[in-house]
Residue, then its C-alpha position, 0 to 999 in steps of 0.5 A: m671398616r663397615i660389617g653387615i652381619d645378617a641377624r634375621l634367624i636372633n631369635e631363633t634357637g641353634v643358630g639364634r643361639y650362635i648369633r646373638n652370642l657372636i654378636s654381644e661379645l663382638a659388641q665387646l671386643d671390637k672397639t673400633n668396626r662399625y656393624i649393621v645387624f639384620v633381622r625381621d622386626d625392631c625386637w632386638n637393640p643395639p648394643n652401642e653406638r658403632w651398631e646399628r639396626r635394618v630392619v627387612d622382613i624378608h624371611w630366609h629360605s624364601v626366594a625373596e630372601q635370593i633378590l632382594m638380600p643383595w640389593m640390602f647389602m650392596g645399599e649398606h656399601l659394607d666392607l664384609v658380611h657376614i651370613p650365619y647360616f647356610n642361605v648365602p645371597i648368592f648375586y650379592p657380589g660383594k665380598f663375605v663370609v659364611t656360616i656353616h654349622d651342618l649339613t644336616i640338609l643334605h641328609f634328612d628329608t623334613g618334606k612331611a613338613s612343609t606345605l607345599p606338594m613333594p614335587l615342590y618340596k623337592l625341588r625347592r632342597l635342590g635349590y637348596h642344595l645348588a645356592l649352597a653349592v654356589g655360594l659356598r664356591r664364592a664366599q672369601k670365607i666359610i666358617a664351620v663349627s667343629q672339624t667334622t663339618k669341616q670335614e663335610i663340606i669338604d667332602h661333598f662340595q670338593i672346598d680346599s680345605d684352607k679356606i674353611v675355619v673352625t671356630y669353636e662354639g661357647v657354653d652362655e654366660a647368662i647359664i651359666r651365673q644361673k648355676a649357683i641358683s640352681n644348685k640350691q634350688k630344688s627341682i622343677v621335675l619331683e621324680p627322676y628324669y632324662l633329660y633332652v633339650g633340641n628340636a625333634y628334626p628326624h636326625k635327632n634321632l628321638e624316635t630310638l629315645l623313645r623306644a628305649f626308654l618303653h620299659r623303663k619307669e623314669k620320666l624323660v623331658f623334652v625341652g624344645r619348641e613346640d613345632f610341627f616336629y614336636r607334635q610329630i613327637k607326641s603322637f608316637v609318644h601316644a602309640l607307644a603308650l608312654e604319655d606317664r612317663v613323658i614331659f613335653f617341658g616345652q621352650a624353657s628360658d634360661g634359669q628352667l633350663t639351670n635348674l633341669y641339666t641339675h637336676a637331671t640323671a643325663l643328658v641323653f644325645p640321640s643324633l644321627m648328625e651334629g654340627f657341634g652339639l651344644p647342649a652335650l657341651e652345657a650339661l657338661s659345663f654343670g655337671c650334668p652325665v651325658i649318654v651321646s649316639d657314637i657319631p663323630v662331632f661328638h668325640e671330637i667335643l666332648g670327648d672321654q667325659v661322656t658315655y656312648f651307644n650305638p643310636l641304631d639300636e635302642k638296647d645299646l641306649n638302655e643298656k646304657l641307660t641302666r648302668e650308673v652314668k658316668r660322671p662329667k671331670k670338671f669342666f674347664g671351659t674350653y669352649s667360649w664364646s669370646t675366643l669364638a667371637s676373636d677368632t671370628l673379627t681375625i676372619y673378617q680383617h683377613v678377608v677385607l685385607v685382601 
């Protein structure tokens, strides 16, 4: 088979980690098929001779993406294309599978971060919805990262359940290898602290988290790349006069992230909606206590290893922070990227042979 992977988001957080791990595991697992990987620059190097790079400077979520990416795929004579995000090229006539991580774009408006006038942003958002609806129906298979996300797809788009396959994400081996080192190192944050890892999009519910810290003395460390939303959160921190207790760490390396997980009092994850919740899984793998919002996907992925709180009630969160934090049980690594890659390869083979 000749398989294409749209990896233009490979350097991003979230979906980028999914793409990086999928490619890394497939390169070790699959000794037969050839892969064409589409990236935006030449910073990614093919892992072996069966993998090739194609540089396409086409931004995601753009009109150019819908018009030009189908031509790029067709020019490579691919048996299958994997789109690892919701930006499906609806005019591509060949076989493709798509991974849906979550459907937060349908629930939460991020128009304040757009440079477009609001009417044009609303029109563009409608375009996302229409492209997604058409793309999901045209895809040969849909990969969801949780049963919760699968059910969301069914509820919103009335897609046949048999068309959707759940493949759970895992914890990076690069991070796990740092564990022994982090246990011997001093904390890079000198005072007791709670930790949040991720972006600052509206559905992450960080304002509730900050209000819960109004009457607390511990530090709160945010780890994530600075963007429009993090700048908004910084303004909110200033309005609450919490500058002396909140640390904006920025983007962390694997070594820094493992140190932060290892020494944190707990990871706090207050999201109103998630597709999987990878930082919580990573924290558990380091024995870091985890406090999460009481939403279905966290019950599915994390079970009884974490402490739950009402994400709409900062008083409930403050109470859970005040209690002795539940220590996670031994983490057995139920979720792994190698399993995800194996399941994904099975999907590729099924789709091409049908």
